[in-house]
Each structure stands twice: as C-alpha cells, then as structure tokens.
N, C-alpha and C positions, 0 to 999 in steps of 0.2 A: 524664284531664282533663289539659290540657297545662299547662305549668310556667310561673308569671308570669314575663312577659319583664324583662329586666333594664333600666335606663336606660344609655344609652352616656354613660359621664362621661368627661370631656377633662380631664387633668392637665394643667396647664401648670408647665411647668418654668423659672423664673427664671434667669438667670446673666448673666455679665459680656460673654462672648463673646471673641471674639481673632482677628485678623487672619489669612486662608485662605492668604495669600502674601506675597512679598516690598512689591507692589504697592499691599497695602491696611493697611499699617502706618499711612503717613500719615492716610489717611482713618477710620481706624479710632481713632486719636489726636485727630483732629479732633470725631467724636462723641463721645470721652470730655472732651475738655477746653471743650465749648461747653454741655454738660448743665448746667443752671442749677443742679441739685442740687450739682454738684460744684465747677463754678466760679463764686462766688458773688458776683458783681459785678452794678452795673448793667447791664442788658438792652441799652443802644445800645452797650456796650464788649465785653459777653462774645464774639460773633463774631469781631470780628479778633484778640481778646487770647487766644481759644482756639485760633485758626488760629496764632498768631506761638508760643504752647506748642507745639504738635505739632509745627510745623517746627524748632522747637529740640531736640525730644525725639528727632525720628525718627531719626536715626543711631544714637543709643545703644540707643534699641527695636529696632531691625533687627539689629543685631550680636546684641544677647539673643536675637532669634526665629531669627537665622543658626545659632545652637547648638542649636536644636529643628528644623533643617531648613528653615527658613523659615517658619514657619507656626507658630499656635498648636492643640497638640491638644484643646484646650477642647472644641470640637463634638464630636467624634467619643464623647469620654469621656462628656458629657452625654447623648447618643444613648445609648449603652451603658445607662446609667444609666436614662433612662426606657424602655427595653426591658426592662432586668431587673425594675424596676419594675410594670409592666403586668403580668408574668409572675406577680409576688408577689400582687397585687392577685384575679388569677385562680382559681377561675372563679367567687368572690360576686360581681365587678362587674367588666362589661365596661367596662375602662378602657384609653384609649390616651392615652399621652406625647407631649406637642407642646414641643418644645423654642423659649423666646422667649428670645434674646439682647437684650442693652442696647447695646452697638456696635458690632456687626458681626452678618454673616449666623448664622443665620434672626431676622431682625427679627419683632417684636411683630406687625407686621402680616402676616408672611407664615405664621406661626403661627396667626393669628385664621381666614386665610383657610383654611387648612387645618382648624380645627376646624369652621367653617361647611361647609364641603364634605363633611366624616365625617359631620355628622348629629349631633352631639352633643346631647344633651338638660340636662347639668349639666357644670359645670365647678368643680374644685378649683384652688386658685392656691397653687402650692407652690415658696418661693422655695429655691434651693439656696445661700441663704444664712442660715447656723443663727441668726446674730445679726441683729437689725432694726438697719438705719443707715438715714435719710432718703437717704443718698449711694448706696446700693444697692438694698434691696428699695421702698424709698420709691420713687426713680426708676423704677424697672421697673415696680411696678404703677400709677404715672400714665401711662406709656409705654404699658402695655395697655389702660386705660380709653380711651386717647385714639385707640390702633389701633382697638379694636372699635367705636368712633362711625364710623370711616371707611368700615369693613366691612359696617356693620350687622350686628355679632352681638350678637345680645342672649339671656344664659343665665343661669337663675337658677345661683348658685355660692357657693361660701364660700371664702374667704379666709384662709390659714394667713400669719400675719405674723412669727411668730419660732418657734424650738424650742431654744432654747440649753439647757436644761437638760431635755429627754425623756430620760427615763432609756436607754431602748433605744438613744439616740443616743451617750449616754454610756457606757453599757457597751459597744457595738460600738467606738467611741474607744479606750476603756482597753484592750481587746483588742489592738488594734491595738500599742499603747505596749507594753503585755507583752512581746509578738511582739519588737519593734525593742528592749526594753530587755536582751533575753536575748541579742539578737546583737552589741550593745555592751559586753555583760560580757563575753561570750566574747571580744572582741577586745581587749579591756583586761587588762593586769595582774590576780590575786587583791587585791582591796582597795580598788583604786583609784577615787574619789571620781566619780562621775556624777551629774550636774545636768539635771534636765528644765525644758526652756525652752518654754513654749506661747507659740508667735510667731502674732498677728494683725495683720491690715493694718491700718496708722496711720490715724489720723484727726487732722484740724485741730483744738487744743483749742477755738478757738473756734464749732466745729460742736456740740462735746459741750456749753460753756457754754451755747448756746441751746437745747439740752434733748433732744439724740438721745442716745438710752439704748446706744447700740451698746459703750463699753467698760463700762457696768454689766452688760449681758449677756455680754461675753465673760469677765468676773471670775464671772457665774453658770456660766458653761460650766466655766472651769478647777475650780470648787468641785465640781461635779457630776461630773466625771470624775476629778479626783482621790479622792473617795469611792469611786468606783467601782474604783479600782485596788486591788483585793485584795492585799495583797503576802504571799506565801509564806511557809511557817514559816523562820526562821533568815535571812530575806532582810534586807540593810540599810536603812536608810529611806531613800526616793527623796528627795531635796531637789527642789524645784521653785519656778520662779517665771514671771511675765507679760514679755511684752515687743513690742512693737512692729516693724514691718520697712514697707520701703517708702513713705519719704518722699519727696514728691515737689514741694515746693513748699516757699520760705523760710519759711512760716508757722512758728510754734511748734505744734509735734505733741504728742499725747499719747505717754507714755513708760511704763517706758525704753525705750530703742531698742534693738533686737537688738544693734546696734553694743558697746552699753553693755553690754549682759548676757555679753557675749564677752570683754569687757574686764575683768569683775569674775568671770566663770569662771578666765579665765588669771592674776589674781593669787591666787585661791584653790587655784589647782593642779588645778582640776577639769576631766574630759570634759565635754562636753554631748550632750543628744539633744534635738535639736527637733522639734517637734510644729505643724503649721500648723494651729492651734485653728479659724482662720477658714474653711478652706478646704476642700472635700470633692472637689475634683478637682486634680489636677496640672495646672499650666500656668506662665507663666513665672514666677510669684512664688515657686514652688517649686520648679520644674527649673533654673532660673536663677539667682535670688537666693540661696535655701537652698542648693541644690546644687553651685552654683559658686562666688559673689561671695563669699558668708559661710563657706564653707568655705576659700578662699584666705584671709580675713582670719584666721579660727582658726588656720591652718596660721601664717600670718605672727606672731600672737601667743603662738604656742607653747603651744596646749592640748593635754593629752595624748591627746586623741580627738574626732573632732567625728562626728555621727551625725545620721540624721532617719525621724522616725516617716513612713511614707508617707501621701497624702491617702486619703480611703475610696473613692475612683472606685466598682466596683461592688461592693464585700468584699459580703457576704451579709447579713452582720448588720447592716451601714446600709442595707441595700435593704429587708430587713425591717422595719427604724426607720422607716424612711420610708414603707412600707406601714402600717404601725402609724398614723402621723400623718394618712394620707389616711382611714381607716378611722374614726377619734374625730374627725375634720371632717366628715364625712359625715354621723357618725351624731348629730352636736352640732346646737343650734339657732341657734349664731351666726352670723351673715356674713361678722363680722371674729372671730378668735378665735386667742389664742396655743395653743401646746402644751398648756398644762393649761386652756386655753376661756378663760378672763376675763383681762382685763387682767393684766400679770405686773410692769409697771416701777412704780417708786415716783412719787409725783405730780409730784417735781421734773423731771421727762423729760417736759415738755409737748410734745415734740416723737416721742412714742410714736404709733402710728397709731389707738390706742384714745382719747387724748386729743386728736387732730386730728380725728377722727371726731364724739366729744363734743361739742367745740367747733363744727364744722358745724351739726350738728343745733339746737343753741342759737340761733344765728345767722340760721339759715333762717328 
C-alpha cells in the first residue's frame, strides 16, 4: 500500500528587501517612500513627494550601504532562512519557501509566479516581522494579494499575522541574549553595570494612535523574552529597557529613542547590550546603525562598554520556532491567525488585521 501523498506547501516569507547594488539604492528608496502604508499623504501628492524624499536620502543611504559592500545582505540571509525552514519541516511536510520582498527584488509578483510554476497546493503566509504593523506585514500582505491577482494564482492558504510572544521564539531569542551577555561581561570589569536595551524600529506616533498594534506587540515581545531569560545562580539582575531607532521623518515618533537610552546609560555609568528585538536578519539597521553609528555615539558619550546581540538569521533555535509556527498554522482552522490562534491585540488597536477583517465582513 503506497503512502499517502503530501500536499505541496508554499511558505511565503515576507521581508522588507534591500538594494542589491549601488544603482538600486534610489529606486529602492522610491519604492519605500511611495508606499501608501509608509507615506500617509493624499494619493495625488505621494508619488512626487516620495521621490523627493528618496532623492534627498539617496546619498546618505548609499554611504551606509557602501559600508556593507554596496548592497544589502537581506536577500541572501532570508533565502538561507527559507532553506533551513524547509529542511526543518521535512519530511512530514513537502514545503518550499519563497521570498517576497516589499521594496526590492524578489518582489511579490516574482514569488507568486514561482509558486505557481512549482505547482503548490496550499500556502502559508509567514511575515518575518515578529510584530504586526500596517507599515510592514500589512503592506506586504496587501502587495501579495495584488500580485496573486495579476499572475492568476489562487491557492487555499493561511496567514500568520504575528508571533510576537511565541514561546519558542522568545526562548531562542533569550538564548542569543544570554550568550551575548556572557561575552559582554567577560569584556567588562567585574561588577560593572550592564543594561540590556531592546531596540525596535520606530514608528510615528500618529500611526500608533490610529490603531496600529506594533508598539503594544513590541512590549509583549520584550515581556516574553525577559521571562525566558533565566538567570544563573548568583548572577546579578539584568536591568533592561525598550527603545526605538531609525527615525526618518520630522514627525513625533514613539520613544524613547535609542539615542536617549544611550544618554541615560551614560549618566548612570552603565554599559549597554543592544538586542534588535524587531529584526530577525542582519541588515543596514543592525550592521550600520547599531554596529557603527550608535557604537560611535556610545563612545562619544563615554559609556564603559557597547555590545550587541546578533540577529537570529538561521540560528537553529529560531528556525525551529518558525517551523513550529508553520505546523500550528496548518493544523489550525483559521485563515487568519496569530501565533496563539485567535486575535491577541486589545480592541483599542483597530488596525489589527483581525479587526480589519471583521470590519470588512460587517460592511460587505
């Protein structure tokens, strides 16, 4: 008797994307700043204003990417995560991972065509953003739906909107922090004060006030990770805080900023260990902002030490967490689900995708 066939499962990995060479920096920025989820101005203004912002930021961005060899490493790192995830799902699931970047190649339409050519029978939409935001996961999902319509891809599937407090993700992140803490303490004098700073990408306050659940979910991530940080016997308590980086507009953004957190650490005479809590792959925000720009600021402020926790990349514990998420999504009955199944965000967050889906049904 032959074994039952396994369905072909396409796992779509959503990420930001990044320029693959110096010539791609400006068009990448234009794609970013003309996204209505990012630049929230009237539609007739957005194209020219977005291109203007991109033009003004091209030089600085090009200098940052020059530090990385002229290109972002995000595509290769995301593809490696996909290969590791497909291997972790085997042999019980015949899965193949497809990368759909939002602002540079491979775009969602490229991924949709690949999924169609492969003959996938179902799909799992897996954003590589632990915390949901309309500016990241929301934009990517809208882009994916439009791409599928253009290429004629129709698949039964399920969407994971967020996994901010997934226990396996929290445990894998905590393990990376413990290792980085040990290295930091070995480099510091005995008894030196060390502060863990969880740094997430910032967001304008206006977007949060509108109902975006991102900040709430970042706080839930930090709570889950700190709970998983079991302290060894006799170890000093690890003080921690949340801060935000990468402000790009003159609007008021959520805070405190990482600059403010470093200034506070300097006043307190504390070294810092920075954990990029909203990023799961190394890219310009970690390799340039955190490793170069903020390190220089910490040195100028006279901090006794500046250390960073690496992003997860293809860490085995992290990949195992992603595999667990894919299995739970497929075993569940919800087309749209959080890591725990049902909606997690309080009702005040009206831009939670579950709230949006319900509102759409009620007005249909």
